DOGU-756932 format. One line per field, with one value per residue (C-alpha): residue number from 1; residue in one letter; x, y, z. Coordinates in nm, 4 decimals, always signed. Layout:
nr = NUM | ...
rest = A | ...
east = X | ...
north = Y | ...
up = Z | ...
***
This chain:
nr = 1 | 2 | 3 | 4 | 5 | 6 | 7 | 8 | 9 | 10 | 11 | 12 | 13 | 14 | 15 | 16 | 17 | 18 | 19 | 20 | 21 | 22 | 23 | 24 | 25 | 26 | 27 | 28 | 29 | 30 | 31 | 32 | 33 | 34 | 35 | 36 | 37 | 38 | 39 | 40 | 41 | 42 | 43 | 44 | 45 | 46 | 47 | 48 | 49 | 50 | 51 | 52 | 53 | 54 | 55 | 56 | 57 | 58 | 59 | 60 | 61 | 62 | 63 | 64 | 65 | 66 | 67 | 68 | 69 | 70 | 71 | 72 | 73 | 74 | 75 | 76 | 77 | 78 | 79 | 80 | 81 | 82 | 83 | 84 | 85 | 86 | 87 | 88 | 89 | 90 | 91 | 92 | 93 | 94 | 95 | 96 | 97 | 98 | 99 | 100 | 101 | 102 | 103 | 104 | 105 | 106 | 107 | 108 | 109 | 110 | 111 | 112 | 113 | 114 | 115 | 116 | 117 | 118 | 119 | 120 | 121 | 122 | 123 | 124 | 125 | 126 | 127 | 128 | 129 | 130 | 131 | 132 | 133 | 134 | 135 | 136 | 137 | 138 | 139 | 140 | 141 | 142 | 143 | 144 | 145 | 146 | 147 | 148 | 149 | 150 | 151 | 152 | 153 | 154 | 155 | 156 | 157 | 158 | 159 | 160 | 161 | 162 | 163 | 164 | 165 | 166 | 167 | 168 | 169 | 170 | 171 | 172 | 173 | 174 | 175 | 176 | 177 | 178 | 179 | 180 | 181 | 182 | 183 | 184 | 185 | 186 | 187 | 188 | 189 | 190 | 191 | 192 | 193 | 194 | 195 | 196 | 197 | 198 | 199 | 200 | 201 | 202 | 203 | 204 | 205 | 206 | 207 | 208 | 209 | 210 | 211 | 212 | 213 | 214 | 215 | 216 | 217 | 218 | 219 | 220 | 221 | 222 | 223 | 224 | 225 | 226 | 227 | 228 | 229 | 230 | 231 | 232 | 233 | 234 | 235 | 236 | 237 | 238 | 239 | 240 | 241 | 242 | 243 | 244 | 245 | 246 | 247 | 248 | 249 | 250 | 251 | 252 | 253 | 254 | 255 | 256 | 257 | 258 | 259 | 260 | 261 | 262 | 263 | 264 | 265 | 266 | 267 | 268 | 269 | 270 | 271 | 272 | 273 | 274 | 275 | 276 | 277 | 278 | 279 | 280 | 281 | 282 | 283 | 284 | 285 | 286 | 287 | 288 | 289 | 290 | 291 | 292 | 293 | 294 | 295 | 296 | 297 | 298 | 299 | 300 | 301 | 302 | 303 | 304 | 305 | 306 | 307 | 308 | 309 | 310 | 311 | 312 | 313 | 314 | 315 | 316 | 317 | 318 | 319 | 320 | 321 | 322 | 323 | 324 | 325 | 326 | 327 | 328 | 329 | 330 | 331 | 332 | 333 | 334 | 335 | 336 | 337 | 338 | 339 | 340 | 341 | 342 | 343 | 344 | 345 | 346 | 347 | 348 | 349 | 350 | 351 | 352 | 353 | 354 | 355 | 356 | 357 | 358 | 359 | 360 | 361 | 362 | 363 | 364 | 365 | 366 | 367 | 368 | 369 | 370 | 371 | 372 | 373 | 374 | 375 | 376 | 377 | 378 | 379 | 380 | 381 | 382 | 383 | 384 | 385 | 386 | 387 | 388 | 389 | 390 | 391 | 392 | 393 | 394 | 395 | 396 | 397 | 398 | 399 | 400 | 401 | 402 | 403 | 404 | 405 | 406 | 407 | 408 | 409 | 410 | 411 | 412 | 413 | 414 | 415 | 416 | 417 | 418 | 419 | 420 | 421 | 422 | 423 | 424 | 425 | 426 | 427 | 428 | 429 | 430 | 431 | 432 | 433 | 434 | 435 | 436 | 437 | 438 | 439 | 440 | 441 | 442 | 443 | 444 | 445 | 446 | 447 | 448 | 449 | 450 | 451 | 452 | 453 | 454 | 455 | 456 | 457 | 458 | 459 | 460 | 461 | 462 | 463 | 464 | 465 | 466 | 467 | 468 | 469 | 470 | 471 | 472 | 473 | 474 | 475 | 476 | 477 | 478 | 479
rest = M | P | A | V | E | E | I | T | Q | L | L | A | G | T | Y | I | N | Y | F | H | C | L | Q | I | I | E | L | L | K | E | T | E | S | D | S | K | N | I | F | G | R | Y | S | S | Q | R | M | K | D | W | Q | E | V | V | K | L | Y | E | K | D | N | V | F | L | A | E | A | A | Q | L | L | I | R | N | V | N | Y | E | V | P | S | L | K | K | Q | I | A | K | C | Q | Q | T | Q | E | E | C | N | R | K | E | E | E | Y | A | K | N | A | I | Q | L | K | E | K | F | Y | E | T | C | K | Q | L | G | I | E | G | V | N | I | R | K | E | L | V | S | L | L | N | D | L | P | D | I | F | S | R | V | T | E | R | M | M | D | L | N | S | A | R | E | Y | Y | V | E | F | L | N | F | T | L | K | R | D | D | I | K | Q | I | C | V | P | L | I | G | H | L | I | E | K | G | N | T | T | T | Y | E | W | R | T | G | T | V | P | E | V | V | E | G | S | Q | P | K | V | P | L | D | M | D | N | G | Q | S | S | C | V | P | D | D | Q | I | D | F | G | S | D | G | I | D | F | G | D | D | Q | S | S | S | T | L | N | G | D | F | V | H | V | D | K | I | D | F | D | D | G | E | Q | A | I | S | L | D | D | G | G | E | I | N | W | D | I | S | V | E | T | S | G | I | S | D | L | A | E | V | S | E | S | V | T | D | K | G | G | G | D | S | V | R | V | A | R | G | S | D | A | L | T | L | L | D | N | P | E | T | R | S | L | F | L | N | E | L | M | E | L | K | G | F | L | S | Q | R | I | V | E | M | K | T | E | G | D | V | L | L | S | S | Q | F | Q | E | A | P | A | T | V | Q | L | Q | T | A | D | E | V | Q | K | M | L | D | M | V | T | D | I | L | T | Q | M | T | N | V | R | M | K | H | L | C | L | I | S | D | S | P | K | Y | V | D | R | L | T | E | S | L | R | Q | K | L | E | Q | S | E | K | M | E | L | S | K | Q | A | V | M | E | R | R | K | T | I | L | E | D | Q | R | Q | L | E | P | K | L | D | L | I | I | K | K | T | K | I | L | Q | K | Q | I | E | D | T | I | S | K | Q | Y | K | N | R | P | V | N | I | M | G | G | I | S | V | M
east = +0.6885 | +0.6894 | +0.6604 | +1.0289 | +1.1826 | +1.5094 | +1.3310 | +1.1039 | +1.4068 | +1.5739 | +1.2611 | +1.2045 | +1.4956 | +1.4647 | +1.6551 | +1.7366 | +2.0569 | +2.2120 | +2.3528 | +2.0138 | +1.8717 | +2.1357 | +2.0419 | +1.6717 | +1.7404 | +1.9366 | +1.6446 | +1.3942 | +1.5923 | +1.4781 | +1.1175 | +1.0663 | +1.2515 | +0.9318 | +0.8925 | +1.2235 | +1.1871 | +1.4039 | +1.6279 | +1.7163 | +1.5122 | +1.2496 | +0.8990 | +0.8118 | +0.7337 | +0.8964 | +1.2267 | +1.2097 | +1.1420 | +1.4299 | +1.6682 | +1.5707 | +1.6462 | +1.9896 | +2.0552 | +1.9742 | +2.1971 | +2.4925 | +2.4638 | +2.7552 | +2.8268 | +2.5454 | +2.5282 | +2.8862 | +2.8002 | +2.4893 | +2.6776 | +2.9594 | +2.7110 | +2.5364 | +2.8656 | +2.9794 | +2.6446 | +2.6559 | +3.0144 | +2.9851 | +2.6315 | +2.4258 | +2.6762 | +2.8097 | +2.4524 | +2.3501 | +2.6656 | +2.5997 | +2.2427 | +2.3604 | +2.6334 | +2.3746 | +2.1497 | +2.4360 | +2.5225 | +2.1607 | +2.1451 | +2.4542 | +2.2968 | +1.9769 | +2.1738 | +2.3531 | +2.0305 | +1.8557 | +2.1266 | +2.1172 | +1.7392 | +1.7442 | +2.0201 | +1.8362 | +1.5104 | +1.6842 | +1.8617 | +1.5391 | +1.3601 | +1.6512 | +1.6449 | +1.2701 | +1.2937 | +1.6012 | +1.4159 | +1.1136 | +1.3395 | +1.4965 | +1.1518 | +1.0199 | +0.7318 | +0.6360 | +0.5659 | +0.2169 | +0.0043 | +0.2848 | +0.1083 | -0.0966 | +0.2098 | +0.4118 | +0.1450 | +0.1110 | +0.4820 | +0.3952 | +0.2624 | +0.6238 | +0.7484 | +0.6276 | +0.8041 | +1.1247 | +1.1183 | +1.0428 | +1.3490 | +1.5663 | +1.4366 | +1.5154 | +1.8703 | +1.9232 | +2.0257 | +2.3348 | +2.4415 | +2.4350 | +2.8021 | +2.9063 | +2.7101 | +2.8465 | +3.1988 | +3.1362 | +2.9895 | +3.2789 | +3.5323 | +3.3732 | +3.3274 | +3.6992 | +3.8118 | +3.5586 | +3.5031 | +3.1344 | +2.8518 | +2.5810 | +2.7636 | +2.5181 | +2.2258 | +2.3820 | +2.5732 | +2.3561 | +2.0449 | +1.8006 | +1.9965 | +1.9937 | +1.6184 | +1.5610 | +1.7813 | +1.6040 | +1.2401 | +1.2198 | +1.0421 | +0.8115 | +0.6033 | +0.7684 | +0.5605 | +0.7259 | +1.0735 | +1.0135 | +0.8351 | +0.9625 | +0.6096 | +0.3942 | +0.0805 | -0.2480 | -0.4198 | -0.2576 | -0.4664 | -0.3632 | -0.3428 | -0.4850 | -0.2247 | -0.0737 | -0.0963 | -0.4230 | -0.3705 | -0.6983 | -0.6954 | -0.9519 | -0.7937 | -0.4666 | -0.6163 | -0.5229 | -0.7868 | -0.5525 | -0.6791 | -0.5966 | -0.3371 | -0.5933 | -0.8127 | -0.7627 | -0.7916 | -0.9518 | -0.9075 | -1.1495 | -1.0021 | -1.3413 | -1.4607 | -1.7765 | -1.8504 | -2.2103 | -2.4842 | -2.6093 | -2.3923 | -2.5203 | -2.3498 | -2.0304 | -1.8643 | -1.5270 | -1.3614 | -1.7006 | -1.8596 | -2.1471 | -2.0810 | -2.3651 | -2.2756 | -2.5653 | -2.4259 | -2.0886 | -2.0620 | -1.7820 | -1.8536 | -1.5567 | -1.3804 | -1.5110 | -1.2681 | -1.5242 | -1.7450 | -2.0940 | -2.2123 | -2.5508 | -2.4185 | -2.3112 | -1.9412 | -1.6621 | -1.3343 | -1.0370 | -0.8117 | -0.5294 | -0.3389 | +0.0352 | +0.2245 | +0.3876 | +0.0613 | -0.1109 | +0.1141 | +0.2324 | +0.6104 | +0.6581 | +0.4452 | +0.5141 | +0.3092 | -0.0041 | +0.0157 | +0.0574 | -0.2773 | -0.4860 | -0.8432 | -1.0843 | -1.2344 | -1.5222 | -1.3958 | -1.1116 | -0.8370 | -0.6164 | -0.5274 | -0.1973 | -0.2827 | -0.0310 | -0.1515 | -0.0022 | +0.3688 | +0.3891 | +0.1644 | +0.4185 | +0.6841 | +1.0454 | +1.1327 | +0.8094 | +0.8693 | +1.0974 | +1.2679 | +1.3545 | +1.4444 | +1.6914 | +1.8320 | +1.8666 | +2.0653 | +2.2891 | +2.3631 | +2.4397 | +2.6870 | +2.8360 | +2.8843 | +3.0256 | +3.2753 | +3.3907 | +3.4432 | +3.6244 | +3.8625 | +3.9241 | +4.0170 | +4.2696 | +4.4178 | +4.4291 | +4.6079 | +4.8734 | +5.1903 | +5.4594 | +5.2500 | +5.3827 | +5.2032 | +4.8680 | +4.9251 | +5.0158 | +4.7012 | +4.4748 | +4.6570 | +4.3978 | +4.1007 | +3.8279 | +3.8772 | +3.6007 | +3.8052 | +4.1501 | +4.0608 | +3.8753 | +4.0693 | +4.0637 | +3.8717 | +3.5991 | +3.5651 | +3.5502 | +3.2562 | +3.0819 | +3.1491 | +3.0097 | +2.6854 | +2.6465 | +2.7232 | +2.4739 | +2.1893 | +2.2840 | +2.2850 | +1.9461 | +1.8043 | +1.9625 | +1.9353 | +1.7508 | +1.4290 | +1.4197 | +1.4758 | +1.1857 | +0.9614 | +1.0317 | +0.9720 | +0.6487 | +0.5362 | +0.6240 | +0.4983 | +0.1979 | +0.3425 | +0.6538 | +0.4359 | +0.3086 | +0.6594 | +0.8015 | +0.5074 | +0.5441 | +0.9194 | +0.8724 | +0.5997 | +0.8190 | +1.0895 | +0.8395 | +0.6983 | +1.0457 | +1.1326 | +0.8210 | +0.9098 | +1.2553 | +1.0967 | +0.8694 | +1.1670 | +1.3535 | +1.0662 | +1.0489 | +1.4221 | +1.3909 | +1.1126 | +1.3178 | +1.6171 | +1.4039 | +1.2763 | +1.6272 | +1.7510 | +1.4735 | +1.5681 | +1.9292 | +1.8248 | +1.6386 | +1.9278 | +2.2044 | +2.0628 | +2.0127 | +2.3749 | +2.5015 | +2.2848 | +2.3909 | +2.7597 | +2.7179 | +2.5372 | +2.7967 | +3.0833 | +2.9050 | +2.8512 | +3.2190 | +3.3183 | +3.0764 | +3.2122 | +3.5713 | +3.4915 | +3.3086 | +3.5909 | +3.8442 | +3.6625 | +3.6752 | +4.0538 | +4.1449 | +4.0898 | +4.3493 | +4.3241 | +4.1074 | +4.0822 | +3.8525 | +4.0119 | +3.8604 | +3.6154 | +3.4713 | +3.7852 | +3.7176 | +3.3575
north = +23.3485 | +23.1330 | +22.7568 | +22.6812 | +22.3954 | +22.5779 | +22.8820 | +22.6639 | +22.4912 | +22.8253 | +22.9612 | +22.6395 | +22.7114 | +22.8632 | +23.1717 | +23.3574 | +23.5545 | +23.7837 | +23.5011 | +23.3329 | +23.6570 | +23.6621 | +23.3058 | +23.3956 | +23.6949 | +23.4727 | +23.2303 | +23.5148 | +23.6367 | +23.3253 | +23.3202 | +23.6968 | +23.7384 | +23.8359 | +24.1418 | +24.2926 | +24.6235 | +24.7788 | +24.9409 | +24.6040 | +24.6594 | +24.4339 | +24.5562 | +24.2578 | +24.3619 | +24.0422 | +24.1270 | +24.4867 | +24.3729 | +24.1243 | +24.3720 | +24.6247 | +24.3700 | +24.3025 | +24.6754 | +24.7258 | +24.4301 | +24.5759 | +24.9164 | +24.9517 | +24.5795 | +24.4834 | +24.1388 | +24.0625 | +24.1415 | +23.9213 | +23.6349 | +23.6585 | +23.6521 | +23.3512 | +23.1720 | +23.2319 | +23.1149 | +22.7939 | +22.7210 | +22.8090 | +22.6988 | +22.5147 | +22.2488 | +22.1764 | +22.1592 | +21.9024 | +21.7024 | +21.7014 | +21.5853 | +21.3031 | +21.2061 | +21.2048 | +20.9825 | +20.7405 | +20.7407 | +20.6813 | +20.3901 | +20.2368 | +20.2751 | +20.1181 | +19.8256 | +19.7804 | +19.8016 | +19.5665 | +19.3051 | +19.3644 | +19.3311 | +19.0186 | +18.8671 | +18.9498 | +18.8086 | +18.4820 | +18.4638 | +18.5204 | +18.2529 | +18.0157 | +18.0821 | +18.0206 | +17.6905 | +17.5877 | +17.6464 | +17.4607 | +17.1732 | +17.1628 | +17.1569 | +16.9051 | +17.1190 | +17.2394 | +17.6003 | +17.6241 | +17.6437 | +17.7215 | +17.7184 | +17.4088 | +17.2234 | +17.3305 | +17.2079 | +16.8801 | +16.8185 | +16.7340 | +16.4017 | +16.3066 | +16.3587 | +16.0206 | +15.8345 | +16.0329 | +15.9692 | +15.6041 | +15.5702 | +15.7471 | +15.5147 | +15.2100 | +15.3298 | +15.3807 | +15.0164 | +15.1043 | +15.3360 | +15.0645 | +14.9750 | +15.3416 | +15.4056 | +15.0932 | +15.1971 | +15.5436 | +15.3949 | +15.1504 | +15.4234 | +15.6563 | +15.3705 | +15.2931 | +15.6563 | +15.7812 | +15.4606 | +15.5283 | +15.2764 | +15.5031 | +15.5813 | +15.3863 | +15.5834 | +15.9275 | +15.8692 | +15.9771 | +15.8350 | +15.9434 | +15.7617 | +15.4535 | +15.4799 | +15.5154 | +15.2116 | +14.9948 | +15.1080 | +15.3197 | +15.6502 | +15.6253 | +15.8974 | +16.1619 | +16.0331 | +15.6910 | +15.8468 | +16.0752 | +15.8355 | +15.4972 | +15.3596 | +15.3118 | +15.5308 | +15.3491 | +15.6476 | +15.8975 | +16.2076 | +16.3439 | +16.7222 | +16.9290 | +16.9938 | +17.3398 | +17.3675 | +17.2296 | +16.9845 | +17.0554 | +17.4087 | +17.5970 | +17.7977 | +17.8150 | +17.9902 | +17.8770 | +17.7892 | +17.8421 | +18.0257 | +18.3974 | +18.5397 | +18.7447 | +18.4430 | +18.1504 | +17.7983 | +17.5843 | +17.2718 | +16.9818 | +16.7596 | +16.6452 | +16.9693 | +17.1052 | +17.4717 | +17.4595 | +17.7180 | +17.5500 | +17.7045 | +17.4615 | +17.1520 | +17.0412 | +16.7202 | +16.6039 | +16.3158 | +16.2059 | +16.1817 | +16.4164 | +16.6394 | +16.8483 | +17.1852 | +17.3650 | +17.7107 | +17.8784 | +18.1907 | +18.4284 | +18.6829 | +18.9156 | +18.8526 | +18.4984 | +18.2063 | +17.9274 | +17.7857 | +17.6921 | +17.3504 | +17.1933 | +16.9691 | +17.2676 | +17.1821 | +17.4329 | +17.4301 | +17.5875 | +17.7636 | +17.8229 | +17.5067 | +17.5107 | +17.3022 | +17.0970 | +17.0042 | +16.9260 | +16.6284 | +16.7617 | +16.7900 | +16.8862 | +17.0717 | +16.7970 | +16.5605 | +16.7395 | +16.5514 | +16.2266 | +16.2622 | +15.9510 | +15.9089 | +15.6973 | +15.4210 | +15.3882 | +15.0748 | +15.2381 | +15.1542 | +15.4364 | +15.5005 | +15.6521 | +15.9306 | +16.1171 | +16.4541 | +16.7711 | +16.7532 | +16.4151 | +16.2719 | +16.3633 | +16.1177 | +16.1890 | +16.3072 | +16.5095 | +16.6928 | +16.9972 | +16.9625 | +16.5947 | +16.6340 | +16.9067 | +16.6803 | +16.4001 | +16.6256 | +16.7349 | +16.3737 | +16.2927 | +16.5824 | +16.4675 | +16.1178 | +16.2569 | +16.4724 | +16.1753 | +15.9510 | +16.2248 | +16.2829 | +15.9103 | +15.8788 | +16.1579 | +15.9929 | +15.6463 | +15.7767 | +15.9452 | +15.7365 | +15.6866 | +15.8012 | +15.5558 | +15.7278 | +15.6998 | +15.3305 | +15.2535 | +15.4236 | +15.1739 | +14.8542 | +14.7817 | +14.8974 | +14.6498 | +14.4534 | +14.6495 | +14.9628 | +14.8240 | +14.6196 | +14.8927 | +15.0093 | +15.3519 | +15.2177 | +15.0689 | +15.3918 | +15.5795 | +15.3619 | +15.4443 | +15.8143 | +15.7906 | +15.6373 | +15.9071 | +16.1810 | +16.0374 | +16.0343 | +16.3808 | +16.5121 | +16.3560 | +16.5267 | +16.8683 | +16.9153 | +17.2185 | +17.0334 | +16.8726 | +17.2078 | +17.3605 | +17.0628 | +17.0826 | +17.4582 | +17.4146 | +17.1470 | +17.3577 | +17.7011 | +17.7976 | +18.1463 | +18.0016 | +17.8618 | +18.2139 | +18.3595 | +18.0917 | +18.1222 | +18.4997 | +18.4673 | +18.2388 | +18.4586 | +18.7656 | +18.5986 | +18.5455 | +18.8966 | +19.0491 | +18.8441 | +18.9735 | +19.3299 | +19.2823 | +19.1677 | +19.4733 | +19.6997 | +19.5333 | +19.6020 | +19.9654 | +20.0094 | +19.8572 | +20.1021 | +20.3937 | +20.2827 | +20.2708 | +20.6230 | +20.7573 | +20.5853 | +20.7518 | +21.0905 | +21.0317 | +20.9395 | +21.2704 | +21.4766 | +21.3336 | +21.4647 | +21.8057 | +21.8106 | +21.7093 | +21.9743 | +22.2578 | +22.1651 | +22.1623 | +22.4990 | +22.6467 | +22.5433 | +22.6935 | +23.0158 | +23.0183 | +22.9889 | +23.2635 | +23.5034 | +23.4269 | +23.4914 | +23.8167 | +23.9560 | +23.8452 | +24.0460 | +24.3564 | +24.3230 | +24.2633 | +23.8877 | +23.8272 | +23.4807 | +23.4939 | +23.2071 | +23.2118 | +23.0107 | +22.8841 | +22.6204 | +22.5783 | +22.3916 | +22.1028 | +22.0418
up = -2.3935 | -2.7052 | -2.6648 | -2.7088 | -2.5098 | -2.4417 | -2.3058 | -2.0931 | -1.9374 | -1.8616 | -1.6973 | -1.4972 | -1.2637 | -0.9202 | -1.0308 | -1.3543 | -1.3827 | -1.6429 | -1.8496 | -1.8692 | -2.0040 | -2.2781 | -2.3758 | -2.3847 | -2.6129 | -2.8499 | -2.8642 | -2.9167 | -3.2140 | -3.3942 | -3.2732 | -3.3102 | -3.6407 | -3.8242 | -3.5983 | -3.7130 | -3.9040 | -4.1773 | -3.9185 | -3.7612 | -3.4499 | -3.3073 | -3.2624 | -3.0380 | -2.6828 | -2.5490 | -2.7116 | -2.5857 | -2.2314 | -2.2175 | -2.3813 | -2.1154 | -1.8442 | -1.9924 | -2.0192 | -1.6495 | -1.5569 | -1.7487 | -1.5840 | -1.3399 | -1.3907 | -1.1568 | -1.3191 | -1.2070 | -0.8447 | -0.8613 | -1.0328 | -0.7776 | -0.4908 | -0.6423 | -0.6991 | -0.3394 | -0.1996 | -0.4014 | -0.3038 | +0.0667 | +0.1498 | -0.1123 | -0.2174 | +0.1390 | +0.2718 | +0.0125 | +0.0740 | +0.4482 | +0.3925 | +0.1671 | +0.4166 | +0.6970 | +0.4872 | +0.4294 | +0.8016 | +0.8941 | +0.6516 | +0.8108 | +1.1552 | +1.0261 | +0.8848 | +1.2161 | +1.4170 | +1.1776 | +1.2290 | +1.6047 | +1.6250 | +1.4088 | +1.6235 | +1.9486 | +1.8122 | +1.7210 | +2.0578 | +2.2520 | +2.0516 | +2.1016 | +2.4775 | +2.4808 | +2.2937 | +2.4926 | +2.8198 | +2.6856 | +2.5825 | +2.9272 | +3.0843 | +2.8333 | +2.7009 | +2.3535 | +2.4525 | +2.2983 | +2.6140 | +2.8558 | +3.1926 | +3.1230 | +2.9994 | +3.3050 | +3.5445 | +3.3538 | +3.4172 | +3.7769 | +3.6472 | +3.5697 | +3.9257 | +4.0651 | +3.7814 | +3.8369 | +4.2103 | +4.1454 | +3.9199 | +4.1770 | +4.4501 | +4.2378 | +4.1901 | +4.5623 | +4.5947 | +4.3904 | +4.6722 | +4.9361 | +4.8882 | +4.8955 | +5.2151 | +5.3836 | +5.2891 | +5.4372 | +5.7567 | +5.8036 | +5.7441 | +6.0006 | +6.2468 | +6.2223 | +6.2565 | +6.5151 | +6.7171 | +6.7807 | +6.8065 | +6.6602 | +6.3380 | +6.1251 | +6.2666 | +6.2213 | +5.8953 | +5.5991 | +5.7677 | +5.4988 | +5.2276 | +5.4484 | +5.4956 | +5.1191 | +5.0555 | +5.3126 | +5.2878 | +4.9709 | +4.9233 | +5.2240 | +5.3806 | +5.5941 | +5.8867 | +5.8690 | +5.8369 | +6.1348 | +6.3692 | +6.2522 | +6.2190 | +5.9123 | +5.9155 | +5.8872 | +5.7254 | +5.4887 | +5.4372 | +5.1009 | +5.0911 | +4.8090 | +4.5357 | +4.5548 | +4.1769 | +4.0312 | +3.7474 | +3.5628 | +3.4365 | +3.2338 | +2.9518 | +3.1363 | +3.4397 | +3.7872 | +4.0414 | +4.3344 | +4.6363 | +4.6170 | +4.8530 | +5.0428 | +5.1264 | +5.3620 | +5.2254 | +5.4958 | +5.2842 | +5.2883 | +5.5578 | +5.6798 | +5.8435 | +5.6850 | +5.7540 | +5.6337 | +5.6652 | +5.9818 | +6.2531 | +6.5157 | +6.3739 | +6.2019 | +6.0954 | +6.2142 | +6.0223 | +5.8955 | +6.2473 | +6.3223 | +6.6219 | +6.7635 | +6.9108 | +7.0683 | +7.1274 | +7.1463 | +7.3587 | +7.2460 | +7.5167 | +7.5716 | +7.8972 | +7.9339 | +7.9088 | +7.8771 | +7.6053 | +7.7226 | +7.6051 | +7.6552 | +7.9367 | +8.1411 | +8.1261 | +8.0775 | +7.8862 | +8.0578 | +7.8079 | +8.0586 | +7.9697 | +7.9319 | +7.6813 | +7.9594 | +8.1297 | +7.8017 | +7.7371 | +7.4013 | +7.4103 | +7.0468 | +6.7968 | +6.5475 | +6.7656 | +6.6518 | +6.3245 | +6.5191 | +6.6897 | +6.6835 | +6.5797 | +6.7768 | +6.5643 | +6.8017 | +6.9789 | +7.1674 | +6.9172 | +6.7872 | +6.4261 | +6.3137 | +6.0742 | +5.8552 | +5.7401 | +5.5996 | +5.5242 | +5.7003 | +5.4283 | +5.1589 | +5.0497 | +5.1356 | +4.7857 | +4.7566 | +5.0822 | +5.0214 | +5.3606 | +5.3320 | +4.9662 | +5.0605 | +5.3332 | +5.0767 | +4.8421 | +5.1292 | +5.2180 | +4.8534 | +4.8407 | +5.1700 | +5.0340 | +4.7094 | +4.8999 | +5.1081 | +4.8039 | +4.6120 | +4.9011 | +4.9410 | +4.5727 | +4.6108 | +4.9209 | +4.7631 | +4.4523 | +4.6634 | +4.6246 | +4.8880 | +5.1835 | +5.4447 | +5.7323 | +5.5583 | +5.4862 | +5.8454 | +5.9750 | +5.7941 | +5.8896 | +6.1570 | +5.9481 | +5.8465 | +5.5281 | +5.3537 | +5.4049 | +5.3269 | +5.0190 | +4.8313 | +4.5266 | +4.3693 | +4.0678 | +4.2878 | +4.4840 | +4.1542 | +4.0458 | +4.3730 | +4.3121 | +3.9575 | +4.0867 | +4.3523 | +4.1002 | +3.8518 | +4.1057 | +4.2309 | +3.8741 | +3.8088 | +4.1169 | +4.0501 | +3.6732 | +3.5366 | +3.4619 | +3.8080 | +3.9779 | +3.7884 | +3.8615 | +4.2337 | +4.2408 | +4.0456 | +4.2909 | +4.5951 | +4.4873 | +4.2708 | +4.2321 | +4.0713 | +3.7927 | +3.7245 | +3.7321 | +3.5027 | +3.2635 | +3.2535 | +3.2008 | +2.9006 | +2.7562 | +2.7951 | +2.5870 | +2.3060 | +2.3396 | +2.3373 | +2.0307 | +1.8560 | +1.9575 | +1.8097 | +1.4850 | +1.4799 | +1.5531 | +1.2700 | +1.0290 | +1.1459 | +1.0886 | +0.7419 | +0.6538 | +0.7837 | +0.5793 | +0.2654 | +0.3350 | +0.3916 | +0.0762 | -0.1241 | +0.0212 | -0.0783 | -0.4312 | -0.4580 | -0.3175 | -0.5348 | -0.8690 | -0.7055 | -0.5945 | -0.9377 | -1.1009 | -0.8726 | -0.9136 | -1.2889 | -1.2889 | -1.0538 | -1.2792 | -1.5786 | -1.3830 | -1.2876 | -1.6539 | -1.7563 | -1.4946 | -1.5982 | -1.9649 | -1.8899 | -1.6761 | -1.9377 | -2.2107 | -1.9942 | -1.9624 | -2.3273 | -2.3122 | -2.0460 | -1.8879 | -1.5730 | -1.3235 | -1.0230 | -0.7419 | -0.4143 | -0.2938 | -0.6423 | -0.7482 | -0.5071 | -0.6042
***
């Protein structure tokens, strides 16, 4: 074909119909004009070929059937398909926008939760585990401040004791009424041994910390779950099986016979140890007395030794700390109820009941009791806030440190995953948008071509029926 732009555009389409052939012949009339003979015919083979194609099209109006088929296909399939693809692209973009906002929101929320938890714990969140373990250094100061404030509860406790003494008429009220609070007020945060026995231990054997304070690269040096930690309380299990040390004193053991069926251990002096000893005959009435065992100084004097949980202070020990919180809540409940009763007006029966009460009970006003309640509530809040709960759990359980560390790290990891998901959604949206940009020109072009084809068919049919007006109706009208 000759290098004519119009012809090139016609031949560039995916299909060529009868009307395209007519346009090509009209263009060839100009390019092949020099091949026209004296009879008005063209000697050019191109012109002959295209004229033959047109002649075959016009036989039995085959071109009308082909044009009608093409028109129906465009109207029923091609145009709706492209519209559906564009609509799907738009829907996908809306979903991507929604997911992008959701991922961004979740990422921000997770980061906020992470930093909020770190703020509650008082850490920066850089080296999480190391910072969590280092928080244990703050516990003594916190307990010291709580102990100092216990003197403020003296009036509230005395009021509670006097009230119960008046209502219950018992002599041991002071001993059984919030005894741990009374002990903390009088003697401070002593060891559990002193609280339990009433005597001050002469030796306090400090136990190994459950969570080691010095960590290497954030790794814990705690004893694994499948091993037994024998501690270092003065017993040396050396390579020499014939000797050991007990509390620093060398003890020589010649031979231990673990023969099955025997109930005695052979020593070098020939003596025997009878294992059939009951608890009653042994003189130990309570298992707790094991920690009260005395150590011989060498001159016959005994030493009171606090070890294990007895060596912990009252606020360090989980059991006594829980008892302390229970007593604070008990005292808070009593004061709250008293305020309600004292603010009740016109209760003659209640007033007559306290006519014989001590002056400390009768003269207390609602405002004074409210001040007592505020002090109790303040200490209780200080002992039960989020940071304090975490500190106590960290102190009591090494595994909790791992769980809390993993929980904080998961928040950061999930936030990073949300950011990656957001980036992936943004890339997908860009790809879908590019697909839509490529489909829209195709849709406009096929609609334009279809309308032209519709007009060509109408004009052709109109010529065959003496130029009567012909209108093709249907889906093409809504494009």
